[in-house]
N, C-alpha and C positions, 0 to 999 in steps of 0.2 A: 505494500500500500505503500502508494507517494504522501508527504511529510511536504508537497513544496506546498507557500504559501500563497496568498493572491494578493500581496503586494506587490508593485508596481519599485526595487530600488533604482533600481536605474536613472539618471539623467542623460536624457540623451545629446547635452549640447556637452559634458562629459566625455561620455562613449565616445562621440567628434573628435573632437581635442587633443585625447589621446589616441587616437585611430591614428589621424593625421603622423603621429611619430614613432607608426610602425618599422617601417623602414630602417630607422639609426635607432631603434632600440638595442641593437648586442652591439655598440659601434661603444670603444669607452672612452672618446674621446667627442662624439655625437652628441646631440641634447639628451641623451640619460647622461651624459657622463658623473648627474652628478647619483642617478643610483647604482652606477658599476663601483662606487667610495664607500655607498652608503651599505651594500648587502654582504661587503667580509664584516660587520661590523654586528647585520642582523643575524648572522648567519655562525656566528658566534656565537653568541646569546642563544639560540635554535637549540644549537646542537646541547650547548649546558642542560638547556630545557629538556629534552632529550633523551639524554641521559641520565638528568636527574628522575623525571616521569616513571621512563619504565625500567628503570634500575638496567640501564644498557652497560658494557664495555665504553668506557670513552679510549679505552686503547680502540677496538672495533672499528674497521672504515666504514661496514653497510651497519648499523644501531638501527636500521632501522625495516632490517629486511625483514619478510612476511610480515611486515605493518602495508593496510593505505592512508594517503598524506594526498588532502587537497589542500591548494590555493586559490583563493576567491579573492579577483583581479589582478590575476596572475600578470597582465601586460602580454610580453616574449617572453617569458618562460623563464627571466631570471632567477626566477629562484627554484620555478618548479625542476629547470636541471639540475642542482647543487642538491634535491631531496630525493630525486632518480637516482641520483649517487650512491647517497645513502642508503640505501637499499627498497626505498618503497615504492608501489606502486601508486603513481601519482597520475593526479587530474586535478587540469587548470580552468579555470573557469577567468572571462571576459568577453564583457560587455564589446565591446570593439571585436565586429570579426575579422577586420585589418592586421591586429593586436596576433588572434587566433592561428591566422593563418603564418603570421612572422615567426610565431609560437612554432606550430608545424611544421617549417624547413626548418626551420635550426635545430630545431632538437633530429630530424631525419640525417642533419649531415652530418652531427653530433652521435648515432649510431645510437641513442636513446629511443623507450616505446613512452610516449605522455599520451594518457590520451584529454585531449583538448578539448575542451567547448564552448559557443557562441551563449550568450545568452544572461537572464539574472537568475542567479544562485536560488530562488526561494518558488522558482520555478519551474526547475530543472529535477524538483525528485532528488536529492542528490542522499544519501544515507554512508551509517558505518563507517567511517572515518575515525583511526584513529589518534590522526592527526588534520587538523585545519587549521590552517594557516592566510590571514588578511594582512599586508601589508600595503599604508599607505593608503587605504583607503574607503574605511567610512568617513571621509572628511568629505568623499564625492560623492555618496550615495544622496537617495530622494528623500527615503523613512531608514534612520536612523536605526529602530525598535524593533523591522520590522527584521532587517540587517539583521542583525544582531539573533532575532528569532530562526533566521536561515542558517545562518550560520549554527546554532546549537543543533537543530534538527538535523545535519550532517555531523553532525559529531555521535564515534559511537561511543556507547558507555563504557566507563573512565578513559576513554580520553584525552588528548592535551590540546586545548588552543592558545596561540601565540597571533596576540595583534598590533601593529604600532599604527602611530600618527601624530602629527604633527598637535603642540598644544596649544594651546588659543591664552593666550602672554604678549605685555606690548613686544617682546622680545623678538615672539616667533612673527608677528607682526613686523618688527622693523626689518629680522638678519632673515628673513625666509623668502615675507611677501614685498616687501618695497626695495628687500637686499637685492638677493638672492637672482629676480628677476627681472631687475634691473638690469642684472649689470651682464645678464645672458646665461648665467650658471644653472639654472629653470629656465626652463621655455614661460613665457613670459601668457599668462593666463590657467596655471597651473595649480595656482593655490587660491582660492578661496579665505581669508579669514576666520568670516562671522562663522564655517563650517567647521572650524578647528572644533577638537573635543576636548573638554580636561578630563585628567583621571580621576576626579569627582564623578563627572557625567559618565561619563563609562564607563565605571565602578557601575554607578545606579540603574545603567539599563541595562547590564549584566545581572544586578541582581534581580531584576525583575523578570530575567527569563534565566530564568534557574543555575545564575551561572553565577561562578565563586573568580574576584580579578589577585592575582596574583602580588606581591609588592613590586611594582613600574622599577621598569631602569632607565633614567634619562638617555639618549641617543647628543650627545655632547659636539660641541665641535671648536677645537683652541691651534692655536698659530703651529704651537710644537705639534701635536697629538695626529688634528687632521678631528675623524669623525670617529667620533671613540663613545662604549660606554660608559656613564658618569651617577651620581647619584643624585645630579639637576637633569631635572625638567622640564624645563623652561623653553627648551626648542621640542624636544623630538621624544614621547615616549614607549618604550615595549612590554611586555608583560603576558609572563602568561593566565594563563583561564585553563578554568574547570567543574567540572556540575558538582551542586553542593550535595554533601555528604547524607 
């Protein structure tokens, strides 16, 4: 039986914006260069969370072997491919058909089998995933509560969810929107500060869906370290999510 929700969480203008970037998504010096810098930081957090949650051998190369992973808002697959290399059977979902086409092409060239689907996660009826990730996506959806409900429906019993998103602070407006977009580090129109979500707001959305948020870690930037995990949540943060006991 499908657990699909009826609410449409996709904003067509957002899907169109990111779809236009599809051809350049895998270029580490192109319009998605910031994502290429961000991805290793997120992967470090994800790997630690996987090892802790599933009691994996942290020395093992494939801690997700035998498990299913779902990445929602996958773009052209920058996170899906590392998850596949960690052993997972991966499904990637994105609202932009152009991104899905680019993701399939890159996965084929990388020798990876990944199930890519274009559409709204709340209407695809996806269930039973041990790991559900959604990186920098919730700030772009039309209905945040419905989006969280759809992610919860996809999560298997005992599963792990990991979310990351910009925080809505004065510093994030100055640096992520007015700064990074103004100088071309991020494509213009990528961020809408009013749609950013604070950790307290995310906690409450998750709580209403029967989910529990772990202590978030900040993704900060400095001249000496570049992007890195930090206790500073002002710009961006990443957190684990599990079902309530």
